C-alpha positions as CSV (number, residue, x, y, z in Angstrom):
1,M,-64.6,-93.0,142.3
2,T,-64.4,-94.1,145.9
3,Y,-64.5,-91.6,148.7
4,A,-60.8,-92.3,149.4
5,E,-60.0,-91.5,145.8
6,F,-62.0,-88.3,145.9
7,Q,-60.3,-87.2,149.1
8,A,-56.9,-87.9,147.7
9,R,-57.7,-85.9,144.5
10,W,-59.1,-83.0,146.5
11,E,-56.0,-82.9,148.8
12,R,-53.7,-82.8,145.8
13,G,-55.7,-80.0,144.2
14,A,-55.8,-78.1,147.5
15,D,-52.0,-78.5,148.0
16,A,-51.4,-77.2,144.5
17,E,-53.7,-74.3,145.0
18,Y,-52.0,-73.4,148.3
19,D,-48.6,-73.6,146.7
20,A,-49.7,-71.2,144.0
21,F,-51.2,-68.7,146.4
22,M,-48.0,-68.9,148.6
23,R,-46.0,-67.6,145.6
24,R,-48.0,-64.4,145.6
25,S,-47.2,-61.3,147.7
26,A,-49.2,-60.2,150.7
27,A,-50.6,-57.3,148.7
28,E,-51.6,-59.6,145.9
29,L,-53.4,-62.0,148.3
30,V,-55.4,-59.2,149.9
31,A,-56.3,-57.9,146.4
32,D,-57.5,-61.5,145.5
33,A,-59.7,-61.5,148.6
34,R,-61.2,-58.1,147.7
35,A,-61.8,-59.1,144.1
36,G,-63.4,-62.4,144.9
37,R,-60.5,-64.5,143.4
38,L,-60.8,-67.1,146.0
39,G,-59.7,-70.3,144.3
40,E,-61.6,-73.6,144.2
41,Y,-60.3,-75.2,147.4
42,Y,-60.4,-72.3,149.9
43,Q,-56.7,-72.2,150.2
44,L,-56.5,-68.4,149.7
45,W,-57.5,-68.0,153.4
46,R,-54.8,-70.4,154.5
47,A,-52.2,-68.5,152.5
48,I,-53.4,-65.1,153.9
49,A,-53.0,-66.4,157.4
50,A,-49.5,-67.6,156.6
51,Q,-48.3,-64.7,154.4
52,T,-49.9,-61.5,155.7
53,T,-49.9,-59.4,158.8
54,L,-53.0,-58.4,160.8
55,P,-52.8,-54.7,159.6
56,Q,-52.5,-55.9,156.0
57,S,-55.5,-58.3,155.9
58,G,-57.5,-58.0,159.1
59,P,-60.0,-55.4,158.0
60,V,-60.5,-57.2,154.6
61,L,-61.1,-60.5,156.4
62,L,-63.6,-59.0,158.8
63,D,-65.5,-57.4,155.8
64,V,-65.7,-60.8,154.1
65,V,-67.0,-62.5,157.3
66,R,-69.7,-59.8,157.7
67,R,-70.7,-59.5,154.0
68,E,-70.1,-62.6,152.1
69,S,-73.2,-64.8,151.5
70,T,-71.4,-68.1,151.1
71,Y,-71.0,-69.9,154.4
72,L,-67.7,-71.7,153.6
73,V,-66.1,-68.5,152.4
74,R,-67.2,-66.7,155.6
75,Y,-66.0,-69.7,157.7
76,H,-62.5,-69.9,156.2
77,A,-62.1,-66.1,156.3
78,A,-63.1,-66.1,159.9
79,A,-60.6,-68.9,160.6
80,A,-57.8,-66.9,158.9
81,L,-58.7,-63.8,160.9
82,L,-58.7,-65.7,164.2
83,A,-55.3,-67.2,163.3
84,L,-53.8,-63.7,162.7
85,L,-55.3,-62.5,166.0
86,G,-53.9,-65.5,167.8
87,T,-57.1,-65.9,169.8
88,A,-59.2,-68.9,170.8
89,E,-61.9,-66.6,172.2
90,F,-64.1,-67.2,169.2
91,D,-65.1,-70.2,167.1
92,P,-65.4,-69.7,163.3
93,V,-68.7,-71.6,163.3
94,D,-70.2,-69.3,165.9
95,L,-69.2,-66.3,163.7
96,T,-70.6,-67.6,160.5
97,A,-73.3,-70.3,160.8
98,G,-76.2,-68.1,161.8
99,R,-76.4,-69.3,165.4
100,P,-78.0,-67.2,168.2
101,G,-75.6,-64.6,169.4
102,E,-73.7,-64.3,166.0
103,A,-74.2,-60.6,165.7
104,A,-72.9,-59.9,169.2
105,A,-69.9,-62.2,168.6
106,L,-69.1,-60.4,165.4
107,D,-69.3,-57.0,167.1
108,A,-66.9,-58.3,169.8
109,L,-64.5,-59.6,167.2
110,E,-64.5,-56.3,165.5
111,R,-63.7,-54.5,168.7
112,L,-60.8,-56.9,169.4
113,L,-59.5,-56.3,165.9
114,Q,-59.7,-52.5,166.2
115,E,-57.9,-52.7,169.6
116,R,-55.1,-54.8,168.2
117,L,-54.7,-52.6,165.1
118,T,-54.7,-49.4,167.1
119,S,-52.1,-50.8,169.5
120,E,-49.9,-52.1,166.6
121,H,-50.2,-48.7,164.8
122,A,-49.1,-46.8,167.9
123,A,-46.2,-49.2,168.5
124,N,-45.0,-49.1,164.9
125,F,-45.3,-45.4,164.7
126,D,-43.2,-44.8,167.8
127,A,-40.6,-47.5,167.0
128,D,-39.9,-46.3,163.5
129,R,-40.8,-42.7,163.4
130,D,-40.6,-41.3,159.8
131,P,-42.0,-37.8,159.6
132,S,-43.2,-38.5,156.1
133,N,-45.1,-41.6,157.2
134,G,-43.4,-43.7,154.5
135,Y,-44.0,-41.3,151.7
136,E,-40.4,-40.3,151.2
137,A,-39.5,-43.9,150.3
138,I,-42.2,-44.0,147.6
139,A,-42.1,-40.4,146.6
140,A,-41.6,-41.1,142.9
141,D,-44.6,-43.5,142.7
142,F,-46.8,-41.0,144.6
143,A,-45.8,-38.1,142.5
144,A,-46.6,-40.0,139.3
145,L,-50.0,-41.1,140.5
146,R,-51.1,-37.9,142.2
147,S,-49.8,-35.5,139.6
148,A,-51.8,-37.3,137.0
149,S,-55.1,-37.1,139.0
150,T,-57.6,-34.4,139.6
151,I,-59.5,-36.2,142.3
152,G,-60.6,-33.8,145.0
153,V,-59.9,-30.6,143.1
154,T,-63.5,-29.7,142.6
155,T,-64.3,-30.3,146.2
156,V,-61.4,-28.2,147.4
157,R,-62.2,-25.4,145.0
158,D,-65.9,-25.4,146.1
159,W,-64.8,-25.2,149.8
160,A,-62.4,-22.3,149.0
161,R,-65.2,-20.2,147.6
162,N,-66.2,-19.6,151.2
163,L,-63.0,-17.6,151.6
164,E,-62.4,-14.0,150.5
165,P,-60.6,-13.6,147.2
166,G,-56.8,-13.8,147.6
167,A,-57.2,-15.4,151.1
168,S,-54.2,-17.2,152.6
169,I,-54.4,-21.0,152.7
170,L,-52.1,-23.5,154.3
171,D,-51.8,-26.8,152.4
172,V,-50.7,-29.5,155.0
173,G,-49.2,-32.5,153.3
174,C,-48.9,-30.7,150.0
175,G,-46.9,-33.4,148.1
176,T,-45.7,-32.1,144.7
177,G,-48.3,-29.3,144.7
178,L,-50.4,-31.2,142.2
179,P,-53.3,-31.0,142.0
180,I,-54.5,-29.2,145.2
181,S,-52.0,-26.3,145.7
182,A,-51.8,-25.6,142.0
183,A,-55.6,-25.4,141.8
184,L,-55.8,-22.9,144.7
185,V,-53.0,-20.8,143.2
186,G,-54.8,-20.8,139.9
187,D,-57.9,-19.5,141.7
188,G,-55.9,-16.5,143.0
189,F,-55.3,-17.7,146.6
190,E,-52.1,-17.0,148.5
191,V,-50.9,-20.6,149.3
192,F,-48.3,-21.7,151.8
193,A,-47.4,-25.4,151.9
194,I,-45.7,-28.0,154.0
195,D,-44.7,-31.6,153.5
196,A,-42.4,-33.9,155.5
197,A,-41.0,-35.7,152.4
198,P,-37.9,-33.9,151.0
199,T,-38.3,-35.4,147.5
200,L,-41.9,-34.2,147.2
201,V,-41.0,-30.7,148.5
202,A,-38.2,-30.4,145.9
203,D,-40.7,-31.4,143.2
204,F,-43.2,-28.9,144.6
205,R,-40.5,-26.1,144.3
206,R,-39.9,-27.0,140.6
207,R,-43.6,-27.0,139.8
208,L,-44.7,-24.0,141.8
209,P,-41.6,-21.8,142.4
210,E,-43.7,-18.8,143.4
211,V,-45.3,-20.6,146.4
212,A,-43.7,-20.7,149.9
213,V,-43.1,-24.3,150.8
214,A,-41.3,-25.9,153.8
215,C,-40.1,-29.4,154.4
216,E,-41.7,-29.8,157.8
217,A,-44.1,-32.3,159.5
218,V,-47.4,-30.9,160.8
219,E,-46.4,-32.0,164.3
220,T,-43.4,-29.7,164.4
221,S,-44.0,-27.1,161.7
222,A,-43.6,-23.4,162.5
223,F,-46.3,-22.7,159.8
224,F,-44.2,-19.8,158.5
225,G,-44.7,-17.9,161.7
226,R,-48.1,-16.6,160.7
227,A,-51.9,-17.3,160.7
228,F,-54.1,-18.3,157.8
229,D,-57.6,-17.8,156.5
230,G,-57.9,-21.4,155.6
231,A,-56.1,-24.7,155.8
232,V,-56.5,-28.0,153.9
233,A,-55.1,-31.4,154.9
234,I,-55.9,-33.9,152.2
235,G,-54.8,-37.5,152.7
236,V,-52.7,-36.7,155.7
237,L,-54.3,-37.1,159.2
238,F,-55.2,-40.7,159.0
239,L,-51.5,-41.6,158.5
240,M,-51.0,-40.8,162.2
241,T,-51.9,-42.3,165.5
242,A,-55.0,-41.0,167.3
243,A,-52.9,-38.9,169.6
244,Q,-50.9,-37.4,166.7
245,Q,-54.1,-36.6,164.8
246,R,-55.5,-34.7,167.8
247,E,-52.3,-32.8,168.1
248,A,-52.1,-32.0,164.4
249,I,-55.7,-30.8,164.2
250,G,-55.1,-28.6,167.3
251,R,-51.9,-27.1,165.8
252,I,-53.7,-26.4,162.5
253,A,-56.7,-24.9,164.2
254,A,-54.3,-22.7,166.3
255,A,-52.9,-21.3,163.1
256,L,-56.2,-20.1,161.8
257,N,-57.4,-16.5,161.8
258,P,-60.7,-15.8,163.5
259,G,-63.4,-17.0,161.1
260,G,-60.8,-19.3,159.4
261,R,-61.8,-22.5,157.8
262,M,-60.3,-26.0,157.8
263,L,-60.9,-28.9,155.4
264,F,-59.5,-32.4,155.9
265,T,-60.1,-36.0,154.7
266,S,-60.6,-39.2,156.6
267,P,-63.3,-41.9,156.4
268,R,-66.6,-41.2,158.1
269,E,-66.5,-44.5,160.0
270,P,-63.9,-45.4,162.6
271,C,-61.6,-47.9,160.8
272,T,-58.1,-49.0,160.0
273,W,-56.6,-50.1,156.7
274,S,-53.2,-50.6,154.9
275,D,-52.1,-47.6,152.9
276,S,-52.1,-48.7,149.2
277,L,-48.6,-47.2,148.5
278,T,-46.7,-47.6,151.8
279,G,-48.4,-50.6,153.3
280,R,-48.5,-48.8,156.6
281,L,-51.6,-48.8,158.8
282,S,-54.0,-45.9,158.4
283,L,-56.5,-44.9,161.1
284,S,-59.7,-43.0,160.9
285,L,-61.2,-41.7,164.1
286,G,-64.6,-41.4,162.4
287,H,-67.2,-38.7,162.5
288,D,-67.8,-38.7,166.2
289,G,-64.1,-38.7,167.0
290,Y,-63.3,-35.8,164.7
291,A,-66.5,-33.8,165.7
292,S,-65.4,-34.1,169.4
293,I,-61.9,-32.9,168.7
294,L,-63.1,-30.0,166.7
295,A,-65.7,-29.0,169.3
296,N,-63.1,-29.1,172.1
297,L,-61.0,-26.7,170.0
298,G,-63.9,-24.3,169.6
299,L,-64.5,-25.1,165.9
300,S,-67.8,-25.9,164.4
301,L,-68.1,-28.9,162.0
302,V,-70.2,-27.3,159.3
303,G,-70.2,-29.8,156.5
304,E,-69.2,-33.2,155.2
305,C,-69.0,-34.5,151.7
306,C,-67.3,-37.1,149.4
307,D,-65.4,-36.4,146.2
308,E,-65.4,-38.5,143.0
309,G,-62.9,-40.9,144.5
310,D,-65.1,-41.5,147.5
311,N,-62.8,-39.7,149.8
312,H,-64.7,-38.2,152.8
313,Y,-64.2,-34.5,153.8
314,Y,-64.8,-32.7,157.0
315,S,-65.3,-28.9,156.8
316,A,-64.9,-26.8,160.0
317,V,-65.0,-23.1,160.9
318,L,-63.4,-21.2,163.7
319,P,-65.9,-18.6,164.9
320,E,-65.1,-14.9,164.4
321,H,-63.2,-13.2,167.3
322,T,-61.9,-16.6,168.4
323,R,-58.5,-18.2,168.4
324,S,-58.2,-21.9,169.0
325,T,-55.6,-23.4,171.3
326,P,-54.3,-26.9,170.7
């Protein structure tokens, strides 16, 4: 086979592979990248650049560039990421070939990606403000998945043992009540719950009719006009912008009794990712960011842990004889 014949054969194979990838959805393409289903001709990366948005695939592409051992895979992933960023500031070779300065270039690329994602997150959040952050639209799917899962229950119950028997607990972003609110009620606590998705709140009322629940967003909730001994916010805060998260943590903290405890989830590292159900961008402020917010509110970060689903938890306490102000 001559080189020209080989090249023609390769191009036909690459075109066919690209066409096959282009028939897949953005979510399927990102899943292929995560699972290592890369194809033979490196056309997955070309399809990702054409079919996905920066929030959908940017963090995954950066992870491949940083961690994949095969040079050509890293190179094509870097090229796709740069295309989505729309920048000529970097060269894929400088990011992947082991040249001097590669680590610094990758760090700069990561900073640019985080800046873009944070900016897009804030713009999208303000332009299309949905108090439920997309969860009302997929309420049925969320209810089916979460109601069948016990992930996080053991962690929350262990945390609640620090409270007095029968203590009052606010569940922020309660969903259908399963499994978190139901577990706390079963352990004898007085639970109050809020969620911004009307469908999920209606489901909650059917499942736990004895529990006070309100269809309210954390940013505007009256929190039943009372204070609580504890508050949990599982899978909620990272759906918001950085400013909204700071406000939400402050409002929850202000609703705690002196000595009250707060438990919430978000990754330990600052990062962004696409929510698996809504496709919207999620944002973690990371350990340092959350520790700073809590300290400014007068709360002590007293513990961190992960549950069986690798969800990261922050546990904070408001000192006795103290009331936080947002």
